C-alpha distance (Angstrom), angle and dihedral (degrees) to the residues before:
residue distance angle dihedral
M1 . . .
T2 3.78 . .
R3 3.79 91.6 .
G4 3.80 92.1 52.2
K5 3.79 90.6 49.1
D6 3.81 91.1 50.8
D7 3.81 90.9 49.6
L8 3.79 89.6 51.2
E9 3.79 92.1 50.7
E10 3.81 91.6 47.9
S11 3.81 91.6 49.9
S12 3.80 91.7 49.4
A13 3.78 94.4 52.4
P14 3.86 95.6 77.6
L15 3.81 90.5 49.0
I16 3.81 91.1 53.7
E17 3.80 89.7 48.3
H18 3.81 91.1 51.2
L19 3.81 91.4 49.2
A20 3.79 91.0 49.7
E21 3.79 90.1 49.2
L22 3.81 90.7 48.5
R23 3.81 90.7 50.3
T24 3.80 91.3 51.7
R25 3.81 92.3 49.2
L26 3.81 92.5 47.2
I27 3.81 92.4 49.4
R28 3.80 91.1 51.7
A29 3.81 91.6 46.6
V30 3.82 92.2 50.1
M31 3.80 91.6 47.6
A32 3.80 90.1 51.3
F33 3.82 89.3 49.5
I34 3.82 91.7 51.6
V35 3.81 91.8 48.8
G36 3.80 89.5 48.5
M37 3.81 90.9 50.6
V38 3.81 91.7 51.7
L39 3.79 92.4 49.1
A40 3.81 91.9 46.3
F41 3.81 92.1 48.2
V42 3.80 90.2 57.1
V43 3.81 89.7 61.0
A44 3.82 97.0 28.3
E45 3.81 94.7 116.1
P46 3.84 94.8 54.2
I47 3.81 88.2 46.2
L48 3.81 89.4 52.3
Q49 3.80 90.5 51.2
F50 3.80 89.0 50.2
L51 3.81 92.9 50.0
L52 3.80 92.0 48.2
G53 3.80 91.2 48.1
P54 3.83 95.0 101.7
I55 3.82 90.6 53.0
E56 3.80 91.1 49.2
A57 3.80 92.2 49.1
T58 3.80 91.4 48.8
L59 3.79 93.1 49.7
R60 3.79 92.2 49.4
A61 3.80 90.7 48.2
L62 3.82 89.4 52.7
G63 3.80 92.0 54.1
D64 3.80 105.9 -89.6
P65 3.82 108.0 131.4
S66 3.81 92.8 -173.3
P67 3.83 112.0 38.8
T68 3.79 109.9 -161.5
M69 3.80 133.4 -175.1
Q70 3.78 129.7 -169.0
Y71 3.79 144.0 -157.5
T72 3.77 121.7 -146.4
S73 3.79 103.3 -158.0
P74 3.82 129.3 53.3
Q75 3.80 94.4 -120.2
E76 3.80 97.8 40.9
Y77 3.80 97.9 90.7
L78 3.80 93.1 45.7
F79 3.80 91.8 49.5
T80 3.80 88.9 48.8
L81 3.79 89.7 56.0
F82 3.82 89.6 47.6
R83 3.79 89.5 52.4
I84 3.77 91.5 51.5
S85 3.79 91.1 47.9
M86 3.81 91.2 52.2
V87 3.81 94.5 50.4
F88 3.79 96.8 43.6
G89 3.80 92.5 36.3
F90 3.79 88.3 59.8
A91 3.80 89.0 48.5
L92 3.80 90.7 52.5
A93 3.80 92.4 46.4
F94 3.80 95.5 44.1
P95 3.84 95.0 94.4
V96 3.81 89.9 55.0
I97 3.82 92.8 42.8
S98 3.80 92.6 49.2
Y99 3.82 90.4 46.8
Q100 3.81 90.9 53.1
L101 3.79 89.9 48.3
W102 3.79 90.2 49.9
R103 3.81 92.9 49.2
F104 3.81 89.8 51.7
V105 3.82 98.1 49.8
A106 3.82 99.3 31.3
P107 3.85 96.8 79.3
G108 3.80 89.9 58.8
L109 3.80 94.7 52.2
Y110 3.77 130.6 85.4
R111 3.77 118.9 -120.8
S112 3.80 91.6 -103.5
E113 3.81 90.5 50.0
K114 3.79 91.0 50.5
G115 3.78 90.5 51.9
A116 3.81 89.7 50.1
F117 3.80 97.9 45.8
L118 3.80 101.4 42.7
P119 3.84 97.7 64.1
F120 3.81 90.6 53.2
L121 3.79 90.5 50.5
I122 3.79 88.1 56.4
A123 3.81 96.3 41.1
S124 3.81 95.3 50.3
P125 3.85 98.3 69.1
F126 3.80 90.6 40.8
M127 3.81 92.0 55.0
F128 3.80 91.0 44.8
M129 3.81 91.2 53.5
L130 3.79 89.6 47.6
G131 3.80 91.3 52.8
A132 3.81 92.4 44.6
S133 3.80 91.2 51.3
F134 3.78 90.9 48.9
A135 3.80 90.2 50.9
H136 3.82 94.2 48.4
F137 3.79 99.7 43.6
V138 3.82 100.9 33.7
V139 3.80 114.2 17.1
T140 3.81 101.8 37.5
P141 3.84 95.5 52.9
L142 3.81 90.1 50.2
A143 3.80 91.4 48.0
M144 3.79 93.2 47.9
A145 3.80 91.4 48.8
F146 3.79 88.7 52.3
F147 3.82 96.0 46.9
L148 3.79 98.1 41.4
G149 3.77 93.5 41.3
F150 3.82 90.1 78.8
A151 3.82 94.6 58.3
D152 3.77 133.0 67.9
V153 3.79 98.0 -114.1
S154 3.80 97.0 -176.3
S155 3.76 89.2 125.4
I156 3.79 125.0 -149.1
F157 3.77 86.7 -113.0
A158 3.78 89.6 60.4
N159 3.82 87.4 70.5
L160 3.79 97.7 49.0
L161 3.79 118.8 122.6
S162 3.81 96.3 -32.3
R163 3.82 96.0 65.3
A164 3.78 102.6 18.3
G165 3.77 94.4 81.3
E166 3.79 92.9 48.4
A167 3.81 93.2 50.1
T168 3.81 99.0 44.6
G169 3.75 102.9 27.3
A170 3.79 90.3 -134.8
A171 3.75 132.3 112.0
V172 3.74 117.1 -103.5
P173 3.81 115.7 -128.8
D174 3.78 119.1 -129.1
G175 3.78 111.7 -84.5
A176 3.83 93.0 11.0
A177 3.78 132.1 104.6
I178 3.75 130.3 -159.6
V179 3.77 120.0 -155.4
P180 3.81 111.6 -142.3
T181 3.78 118.4 -121.9
T182 3.78 120.9 -114.3
N183 3.78 135.3 -163.5
E184 3.81 95.9 -157.0
G185 3.78 100.1 94.8
I186 3.76 125.6 -110.5
K187 3.78 113.8 -7.3
I188 3.80 114.7 -136.2
T189 3.78 107.4 -143.6
F190 3.78 131.3 178.9
F191 3.79 113.2 -123.6
G192 3.77 100.9 170.6
K193 3.79 121.5 -155.6
V194 3.76 114.3 -130.3
N195 3.81 97.6 -134.4
E196 3.82 95.2 45.5
S197 3.79 93.6 48.5
L198 3.79 90.7 46.6
D199 3.81 89.5 48.9
I200 3.82 91.3 58.5
T201 3.80 92.0 48.2
L202 3.82 94.0 48.4
K203 3.81 91.5 47.4
F204 3.79 90.5 55.5
I205 3.79 91.5 47.1
L206 3.80 92.9 48.8
A207 3.82 94.3 44.1
F208 3.80 95.7 50.0
G209 3.78 92.5 39.9
M210 3.80 89.5 56.3
C211 3.82 92.5 44.2
F212 3.79 90.0 54.8
Q213 3.82 88.2 57.7
L214 3.82 89.0 70.9
P215 3.83 96.7 94.7
V216 3.81 91.4 45.9
L217 3.81 93.1 49.1
L218 3.80 97.1 44.6
T219 3.80 93.2 44.0
L220 3.80 90.8 51.3
M221 3.81 90.1 48.5
G222 3.80 89.5 48.6
K223 3.81 90.8 51.2
A224 3.80 88.6 51.8
G225 3.81 90.7 49.5
L226 3.81 94.9 -115.5
V227 3.80 94.9 119.9
S228 3.79 134.8 21.8
A229 3.79 134.3 -152.6
E230 3.79 90.0 -118.7
G231 3.80 91.5 52.0
L232 3.80 93.1 47.8
G233 3.78 90.1 49.5
A234 3.80 91.4 49.6
V235 3.82 92.4 56.7
R236 3.79 94.0 43.9
K237 3.81 93.7 115.5
Y238 3.81 91.0 52.8
A239 3.80 89.6 47.9
I240 3.81 89.9 54.0
V241 3.81 91.1 53.7
G242 3.81 91.1 47.0
I243 3.81 92.1 49.7
L244 3.81 90.8 49.9
I245 3.82 90.1 52.0
L246 3.81 90.3 47.7
A247 3.81 90.8 50.4
A248 3.79 91.0 50.7
I249 3.82 92.3 50.5
V250 3.80 100.9 41.5
T251 3.79 100.7 39.9
P252 3.80 128.2 55.8
P253 3.82 119.5 -99.8
D254 3.76 90.3 -81.4
V255 3.79 117.9 124.7
T256 3.81 93.1 -151.0
T257 3.81 94.3 54.1
Q258 3.80 92.6 43.8
L259 3.79 91.2 49.9
I260 3.81 91.4 50.4
L261 3.81 91.9 50.9
F262 3.81 91.9 46.4
V263 3.80 93.5 50.1
V264 3.81 92.7 46.8
V265 3.82 97.0 46.6
Y266 3.80 93.9 42.2
G267 3.79 89.3 49.7
L268 3.81 88.6 52.3
Y269 3.81 88.8 50.7
E270 3.80 91.9 54.0
I271 3.80 90.1 46.3
S272 3.81 88.0 52.0
I273 3.81 91.0 54.0
W274 3.80 90.0 51.2
L275 3.82 92.0 48.4
V276 3.82 92.2 48.8
R277 3.82 89.5 50.0
M278 3.80 90.1 52.1
V279 3.81 89.9 50.3
E280 3.82 90.7 50.7
R281 3.80 92.4 49.6
K282 3.78 91.4 49.2
R283 3.81 91.1 48.9
E284 3.80 92.0 48.4
A285 3.80 92.0 49.0
K286 3.80 90.3 51.0
L287 3.79 93.3 48.9
R288 3.81 90.8 46.7
A289 3.78 90.3 52.2
E290 3.80 89.9 51.3
G291 3.81 90.9 51.9
Y292 3.79 99.8 -108.2
Y293 3.81 90.8 119.8
D294 3.82 125.5 56.1
D295 3.76 118.9 -122.4
E296 3.74 118.7 -92.5
D297 3.83 90.7 -113.4
E298 3.80 91.4 57.3
A299 3.76 91.1 45.5
D300 3.82 91.3 52.4
A301 3.84 94.8 44.1
P302 3.86 116.2 119.1
A303 3.77 115.1 -96.8
A304 3.86 96.9 -143.9
P305 3.86 98.2 87.4
A306 3.78 90.1 46.9
A307 3.78 90.5 52.3
A308 3.79 91.5 48.4
K309 3.77 90.4 49.1
A310 3.78 91.2 50.5
T311 3.81 91.6 52.3
D312 3.83 93.2 53.2
P313 3.84 105.0 95.7
E314 3.80 94.9 -160.9
E315 3.80 93.3 54.5
E316 3.79 92.8 37.9
F317 3.84 91.6 58.0
D318 3.81 97.6 31.6
D319 3.78 97.2 142.5
P320 3.86 122.5 156.2
L321 3.82 93.3 -134.3
I322 3.81 92.8 50.6
R323 3.79 90.9 46.7
E324 3.83 91.3 50.9
F325 3.82 90.7 48.2
D326 3.81 90.0 52.0
E327 3.79 91.3 50.1
D328 3.83 91.1 51.7
L329 3.80 90.8 51.4
A330 3.80 90.1 49.8
K331 3.83 91.3 51.0
E332 3.79 92.3 49.7
A333 3.77 91.0 49.2
A334 3.83 90.5 49.9
E335 3.81 91.5 50.2
K336 3.79 91.7 50.6
D337 3.79 90.7 49.9
G338 3.84 90.7 49.9
K339 3.80 92.6 51.0
A340 3.73 90.6 48.4
């Protein structure tokens, strides 16, 4: 009973050590995330202006000389800045978080597994940033032009001061604004909310950042043997349908934006097939060098001699023990014949 209890305590010691190590890594990752949030909050307002840049450019292109956005609750703007600080704080802390993750899993990996996993850990944030940049500088301006193109975006602020005097014929007091009267019915004006506009921008960034992870994910799965280049090529037509559905869901009902997303994601899919094929060739070359594969000459050799050899009973059962037993029987038979 005592021995079994000691064995149980010895077996539980590594688990406690792993949990303690995990706690240490998580605490460091959370601390890095908090530091990143604080740093991002300091520059949250310039980041917000940068994220809303495509909307501003679209409004100015549509004739609004003073693009303006609003928030309708006292805490909305502050919570928007908190949201920005969380997203970009995680981005700032990601190198530290990924390093802590690597230090936790690395001791349990072989050297070959470490060499396979580390490049993907580096490539993943790079591909995400590439997809996020593509979304911000290409997709978001096209989406905003599509959405805002349906509304009359000559904002009320476009008529302040510069056009008020011409429309009313009266002087405008300092610090006051007079909105000119119109006889054209109700004027539809865009007064964008900060949090809703930021939500659209962040959704595009997240969606395209995740889509650009496709080569990294499929290549890692191919290195693990979960997928093959032949299998990915066989389901190409299903992948095309899935990418079209994804483009219709993620992007606005704009053919141009959907076509851009389809071309980009399908191109990433073809690149993934090529990368998986390269991984398979490298694995096959390594196994061939280690002797797990026959040479090409042996593989191309005719099968007729081998079949003839297999049909020969003497060569098929050519075992040293059987041959020695046969020799002993022959000697005994010769001795009996000599005595006779």
